[in-house]
C-alpha positions, 0 to 999 in steps of 0.5 A: 483515475489510478491508484497511487502505487504501481503493482510492483512496489512491494513485490519486487525481487529485492522486496524486504517482504519475504516469508522465512522460507523464501528468504532462507532459500534465496540466501542459500542459492545466491550466497551459499549460506544459511542465515543465523539472524534472530528472525530466521532462527526464531521459534517456528510459531514466531516465524509462522506469525511473521509469514502470515503477516507478510502474506496479509500485507500482500493481500491487503495491498492487492485490495487497496490497488483495486479501484473497481466498484466491488473493491473491499478496500477501506481506510481501516484496511490501509491502517492495518497495512501500516500496523503490519508493516510496523510489526514486521519492522519494514520501516522503508515501506512505512511511507508507502503504507501511509500513502495508501491510508491518505488516498483511502481516507480521501477516497471516502471523504475524510480530507483531514485524516488524509492530510495527516497520513499524506504528511506522515508518508512524506515525513517517513522518507517517501520523497527521499527514497523515491526522489522529489520528481517521483510521480507518487511523491508529486501526487501526495503533494497534490493531495496536501495542496488540495484534497478536494481537487485531488483525483482520490477525493470521494473516489471510493464512494463514487465508484461504489455508489455509481455517482456521476455515471451515465448509462453509457458509462456503465456499459463501458465498465462491463467490457473491462 
């Protein structure tokens, strides 16, 4: 069982999720100009709020990728991720946010909400951006076809409650 996204998705060098200082520095280094768009020239308080949301997105994403028994990830955290992406107007990553929500809801045993978010993820263009053959798109389609048979079904609860573990399994987890 593994999370739906590779860690690099939101942290690639071309990621639209950069703090104002990082964006301005990169533009200056690579293109030799200072950006004068409304986002880069917004009042410091607005820029600081945007930067805080971007850092929160990164933190939430790390937590959602943690499938250990001690992970604090919840469906509500995935919904917050979606909200933060909307606030930052990062429409290209909204499908990814909906995918996290789908897996999180399925992970706690709410297949109907998981289906809603899985459909939203595909409607947001995830399949178009990544391609029909992408493993993450295929995984979402698998969730839509059978949420109860999907790898994420009750995965969070099983991990947190230790369901299905034999004593030998617990020893193996300690080694990780």
